[in-house]
N, C-alpha and C positions, 0 to 999 in steps of 0.2 A: 218583702218589707213593703214594696210598692202598693202591694194588696191590702194590708193590714195594719201600718204604722201611720197613724196619723200626723202630720207634719207638725203640728202645734206641740207636740211632745219632744220634739228633735231641735237641739241646739246645732249639733255637727254629728256627722257620721265618719269615724276615721276608719280606713282600711290599712292595717300594718301589712306591708308585703315583705314576707319573712323567706322569700325564695332565693336561691342562688342565682336565678337567671337574670340577665341584664335586658331582657326582651321587656317591653311594654305593649305589646301589642294586644293585650288582654284587658288594657284598662278599657279601652273604648266600648268594648262589648259588654263588661261589667256595668259601667256607667249608664248603658241602655236600659240594663234590667231593674235598675233603681227607680225608672221611671221619672215622676215629678219629684223624687227625692234626690235626684242626681245632683241639684245644686247644693246639697247638704255635704256631699262626700269630700273627704279630703285624703289622699293616699299618702303614706309616709312609708320610708325605706327604714326597714328593721335597723340597718346599720347607722342611721342617724339617731337611733334610741338608745343603743347600746352595742358596744364591741364585744362579740360573742368568742370564744376560742374556735379556733378553726376546726377542731375534731368533734364539736358539739352541734346538733342540729336538732330539727324537728321539735318535739314534744318540750323538750326541756329548754329550748331557746324560747319557744312560745310562752311559757310560764314567766320567764325574766320580763317578757315585753308587757306583759298584761299588768305587771306593776309599775316598771320603769316608763310605761306610755303617760303615766299620771303626769309627769313633768311637761307635755306638751297640751294637756287638757286646758281647755279655756272655761269650762264650767265647774259647778261645785261637786259634781258626782258624773260617774260614768256607768254605763252597762256593759259587761264584757259579754261578748257572743263568740261563739266558734263557728266553723263552717258547719258543724253537725247540728246547729241551731236553727230552728226556722220558725216563722209564723204561720200558723193555721186559722186565727181567728183574729178579731180586731184586738190590738193591744189599747189598754185603757190605763189611766194614771193609777187607780187603783189597785192594780196589779203589782205596780212599782213600789207604791208608798201608801202609807196611812193618811187619811183625811189632814192629818196635822203636820204632814210633809216627813215622816220617819220612813225610811227606807226600808222595803220588806226583802227578807231573804227565808232561808230555812235550813234545817240541818238533819244531822241522823246518826244513829251509833255507829261505831265503827270497830266493835269487838271483833266482828269476822269478816272486815271488809279489805278488799286487796289494797287498799291504800293506808292501812292501819301504821306500818312501818314509817310511811312518810309523815303521818300526824304525829307520832311518837316523837320522831327525830326532830319535828320542826317544833313543837310546843317544850320539849325540853332544852332547845336553843334560847329560849325565853325564861328558862328556870321554873317551868311550869311541870306539874304532876301528870305524866300521859296517862296512867291508870284513872284518873279522874275524867280525863278528857275524850278517853275511847268510849264513853259511855253516852256522850253526845257532843258533836261538833258541828261547825257550818259546813254546808256544802261543799265539796270538791272540784264542781264544772260548772259552766256557764249555763243560763245567765246568771250574772252576779253584780249586784250592785257595789261601786267602791267609792268611798268618798276621797276626791282629789287630794285635799291637804293631808289627810291620814296615810295615804299610800305616798305620797311625796315626804313626809316625815319619816316614814318606815325606810325609805329609801336613803335619807340622810342617817338615821341611826345605825343601820347595818354597815354603812362606808366609813362611819367614824369609829364603830366598833370593830370593825374588822381592818381599817387602815387600807383599803383596797377598793376596787369598784364594785358596785353592787352584783353585778354580773358574776363576776369571778366569785364572790364569796357564796352567793346563792347557788351555783352551779356545784362548787367543791365541796359543799355541806349538803349536798343533794335534799334540799329543801322542798317545799311544795306551795306555790303562789297564793292560792286563797287559805291554805292553814298558816301561811306565814303572816299574812294580813291579818287575819282574825286573831291569831294567837298574839300579835303585837297590841290589838285592841284589849284582849283579854289582859294581859301583862299591864296594861295602864288602868284596867278596871272600867273600861268605857264600852266594850262591846253590846253589852245588854242595856245600855243607856242610849246607844246610837242606833241599833237597830230593832225593828219587829220581826218576829220569827214565824209570822202565820201565812206567808206567800205559798200557795200550793204548788207542789211540785208537778212538773210537766211530763206529759208520758215519753217514754224513753224506750228505743231499741238499741241494744249494746251486741257486740259479737256472740257473747253467749247466750243471747235470748232471740237470735235471728231467724227464727223458723215461722211457721204459720201461727203456731200459739203465741209465740211471744209479740208478734206483728198483731194478731187479733186482739190479745191484751192492751197493748199499746193503744191501740185505735178506739177500743171501748173506753179507755180512760179519757181520751181526748173528747170524747162526746160527754163524759160526765163531770169533769175538771173545768175548772175556771180558768186555769192557766191557758194562755194564748199561743204558748210555745210547744214546739215537739222537739226531741232531740233523737237523730238517728245517727250513730258513729259509721266513720267511713269504714270500718271494718266489719260492721255489720252488713254492709252491703255487699261486700265479698262472700260473706258466709250465709247470705239469704237464699233460702230455697224457693222453688218455683211457686208455690202457693203463698208464701209470704210476700214475695215481689207482686204477686197478682193483687194481694188484699192492699197492700200500702201504696200500689200504683191507682187504684180505685178510690183509696181514700184521698191522696193527693188531688187526684183529678176533680173531686167532689168539692175540694177546698180552692179549687181555681189555680192550683200550683202548676199544672200541665194541661195542655190543649186536648189531649185524650187519654182515656188509660192506657192504648198502647205506646203513648209517648212516654208516660210514666213507668212503663216495663222495660221500654227500650233504653231509658236512662240507668234504670237499676241493673241491667244486665250487664252494663259496662259503662259505668260513670266516669273512669279515667279517658275513655276515648270518644265520649259524646258530649253534646252541649246542646243548650235551648236556643233555637234562633229566634230572631226578631217576630217571627210568626207565631212563637211558641210551641215550635215543633223541635223535638229531638233527633239532631243529625249527628252524623260522625264528624270529628275534627277531621280536617285536611292533613295527610300523611306528614306535610312539612311543619306542621303546628303541633303533633303529638308530643314531640320529644320537648319543645318547649312548655307545653301544657303540664307534663309530668314535674319537671324542674321546678315549676312555680308552684305546686302545691305543698303545704297548704297556705292560705292567707287567712289572716285574722280580721275578722269585722267589728270594731267596737263602736257601740252607739252611744252618745252621750245625751241623756234625756234631761230636759230643763225641769 
């Protein structure tokens, strides 16, 4: 972000610490990598946003937090980002919104999508016809712009309807955060009035296409699309073959994300046991910190854009 996010676009950067670890040793290191943007960063503990069941972790609790965090937001909208999202070119306001200030997002068909069951279950919650909406619905992963007041209203709606906390209802009913938010707006008849759907989709590398061909395709798209973001899933790193790592490392180096191609490859080989130091070099975590690093993963970054 420090390379490609102009400070004039930022009101605040919220990092939600969704880890089980009580260690805070990573915070200073993380703030350093935000560079001049560090002054915008506010780190929030997940437990201060929502109380989760003890037996639910990771992806499920992250979804709750992306909506529930709206109650701590100080601007009228916020951009949800995951650890898998990173900027590869300068972010500009035109990517985020129209000249009239209408937020941009995009969508896709879900007829043969692995998230179809989540979509059907979520839209049915609002009494909507799932067969109509599997033909097209809003995207299911970040970056995603959320209007603060709408998300807060959604939380109140769920809690009043269910007569229990939002997190409990969300998790018990196996809903999905962005489908829930968009479905709520569809049920009110406001989704297409609020949003513009012309935002370009960013290049993506997922576990199923983390080979040389998949990485090459994502890199080619990165050179052709106006999207400043790239998405690389953490499980894709584990599945990536040698040639895929080489291509992605070269691309990241060309965009200034690593000090050298070798540093990019070193990170891709073992991202859980390495980190980028203040000189931009990728080095191994000290043994004493590896356990803390594992227990602290993942953290969510949410950038609020003016």
